[in-house]
N, C-alpha and C positions, 0 to 999 in steps of 0.2 A: 473509742469506748468499748467496742466489742472485744478488740485486742485485749484491753485492760480486764474485761470480764472472764475471758478466755483463759488470761495468765492467773487470774485470782483463783478460777475453778481448778486450775492445774495444781497450784500451791495447796487448795484445801484438800484434793484427794492425796498428794503426796503426804500431807500433815496427818490425814486419816490414817493412811497405811502405817506411819511411823506411831501413830498413837495406839493402834491395834496391836503392834507388836510390843511396844512398850508395856501396855496393858498386860498383854498375855504373858509377858515374862515374869511379872508381879504376880499374876494369877498362880503360874505354875510353882512358884515358890511358896505361895500360900497353901496350895493344894498338897505339896510335898510335906509341908508342916503337920497336916491334918493326918496323912496317911503315907507311909513310907513305901518306896518302890518294891522293897522285900515282901510287904503285905500284899500290893499287887501282883507280885509274882506268885505268890501262893494261891491268889483268887483264880489264876490262869488253870489251876488244876480242875476246877469246877466250870469253867467257860465253855459253851457250847462250841461244837466243832466247827472249824473255819470252811466256809463255802466257796466254791470257785468264782471268784468275781468276774474274771476276763470271760470263762467260758459262759457265763451267763449273758454278758454282753454280744456275744458272736453266735449265740446258738440259734437264733430267728433268721427267718427270711429278709427281713426288713430291719432297720437300724435297731440296736438295743437302746432302750430308753432308761436312763437313770433319773427317775422321778424325784425331785427335791422337797422334803418337809423343811420348809423356811419360813418363820413368821414375819420377820422384818430384815431390813437392811439398812445401814447408814444412809444410803443416798435416797432410798424410797420410803423410808418409815414402814409402818406396819403395813403387811400385804394382804392379811386376811384377819378379820375381826374374829370372825367363828372358826378360832383356830383348835382344832382337836388333833394332835399329832398322830396319835393311833388310829383314829377314824381315816384320817387323809392316807397313812401308809397303806391301810387295808384296802382302801378305794383305788390306790396305785396298784397293788397287788392284783385285785379283782379285773383291773382293766389291761393287765399285760406289761407293766413295767417290769424290765429285766432286772433291774435294781434299785435300790432304794438309799438316796443321799439324805442324812440327817445333819442338819446345821446344829452344833454344840456348843458355839460360842454365845455366852450369855451377856457380855457387857455390850455388844455392837449388834447382834443379830436376834437377841432374845431367844436363844436356843439353849439346851440343857442336856448333859450327858444321860440324864435319866430318860430323856426321850428315846435315845438310842436303845438303851436298854430294854425298855417297854415294848418297842417296835420290834427288836431283833426276836424277842420271845413270841412274837404272834404274826409274824409273816415268814414265808419261804425264801423270797428273792434275797440274794445277799445284800447286806447293809453297809455303807460307807460312812466312816466319820468324816463330817467336812468341818474343818476348823483350822486355826492357824498354827499348824504342828512344827514346833521348834526345839523338841526335847524328847528323849527316849520315855520320860515319864509319861507323856501324852499317848504315846504308842501302848505302853501298858494300859493305861486306862481304857483305851479304845478295846483292846482285846478282851480285858476283864470284863467290859460291859457287853461283849459279844460281836463287836465289830468284825466284819470280813475283810475289810479294806480300809485305808485312811488316805485322804488327800495330802500331798506334799506340793508346796508352791515354790517353784523355782526362784521367783523375784525376791522372796524372802529369806532364802537360805543360800548360805555361803558355799564355795567351791568344795570345801570338804565336808560341810555339815549336810548336804543334800545325799552324797553316796553313803555317809555313815548312817543317817536315818533310813534311808531306803534299805540298807543291809539289815538293820534293827527290825523293820517291818517284816522282811522276808524270814528272819531268823524266828519269828513267832507264827510263821505259817500264812501270813497274811500277804496280800497284794496292794500296790499302792498305784492309785492314779496321780501321776505327776504331771502337775499343771505349770504351763509358761504362757506369758503374753510375748515378751520380747524375743524376737527371732534370734537374737545373739545368745540366748540362753538354749537354745535347741542342743548345739553340740556337747555341752555338759550335762544336760538331761539324759542324752543318749550315752555319754560316755559313763554315767553314774549307774547305768543297766536298766533304765527304765524302759519298759515296752508297752505300758498301759500309758498313753501320753494325750493329756489333755489340752486342747488350744482354747484359751480364754479369747473371745470374740470381742470383748469389752475392755477397751483401754482404760485402766483403773486411774489414769491421771487425767483423761479429759472427758470421760463417760461415753465415748464414741464407740457404738456397737456395729461390727462389720463381719458377716459371715464370710466374706472374701478372706478375712485373715486366716480362717483353717484353710481354706483354698489355696491361698499363697504359699503356705508351710507345707502341705501335703507332700508335694514332691520331694521335700527334703528328709522326710520320715524314713527309718528303717522299713524295709519290706516286710519285717516280721513284726512291726508295732500294731497294736490296736489303738488307732486314733479317735478320740471324743472330742467332739466339738461341743464348746460350752458357751451359753449366754447368746441371746438374741434369737433364738428358734422360736417361732411364734407361730408358724403354719405348716400346712401339709406341703406346700410348695417348697419351704425352706428345707424340710426333711428329705424331699425327693432329690433337690439339687446336692446336697450333702453326700446323700447315699450314690448317686451316680458319680460322684467324684472319687468314692472309694473310703469315706469316712465309715467306721466300723459302728459308732454309737453317738449318743448325744446326751448332755446333762441339761435337764431343763427345769427351772424352779420358779421364776417370777410368773411366766405364761400359765403354768399350771394353778400356782397360789391365788391369782387373780381371777381365775375362771369362775363364773356363777356355778357350773357344774364341772367339778374337777374331772371325773370319770368320761364324761361326754367329750371333753377338751382332748383328754389323752387318747381317746378312740379316735377322734379327729386327726390329730397328729400323726397316729399309726396307720392311718388310711383305711379305717374300717368303717366310717361314716363320713359323709359329706359334710362340709363346714355350714 
């Protein structure tokens, strides 16, 4: 019985990933029909200057925290009922977040590109667009909205797509956090030129989350890479363990979004207060 449940869960998550990508492709075409790439490129002229995402992650004595503005997820549902994206971002800034990640996917995460635009105008830390980026159009959207960085996910991008999109990110002066889960994707992530590399500790097909996944891949990373551990970071002990191993930064979403006091939880994770 357990084996059957496990297989059903794996199939469900695989189906969700496929659905997300399929819906995202339809969404891109719909948005492209509303606004042309040429119009977005003209908007770049008035976009705010790009801020250095990597330097922000590495400037502190401790782990740089990419704190995430995230209302919901397909697996967990709504994470926070009193969701005010700008207030959350300002709290992150005032409690020492190195950067702010904004979920902009609408269909599955209840995000919005307008959240990023509003947040970018109001906070000093660099802002990351976190979405399922499949097309240059989305990169133009991100920069026009003020994003300093975008997420690229190796698992949903092909051998030629990843380096092409990464190059387009760099052409606009931005940096990319390139995320992977499968260890077999690391060589092509490195070959594509990624040097801010995120390791997702959550297996998107089984829901299992292991900090050891980052630790297992760390020795295989380029020496000049900024390694970011993502998912499953819940305590100060987790932070200390990752930092001792050589991780440079962490991306934290659900732990902060579920906290009764977001600022206090971020202080605790950064070692400024006791739990």
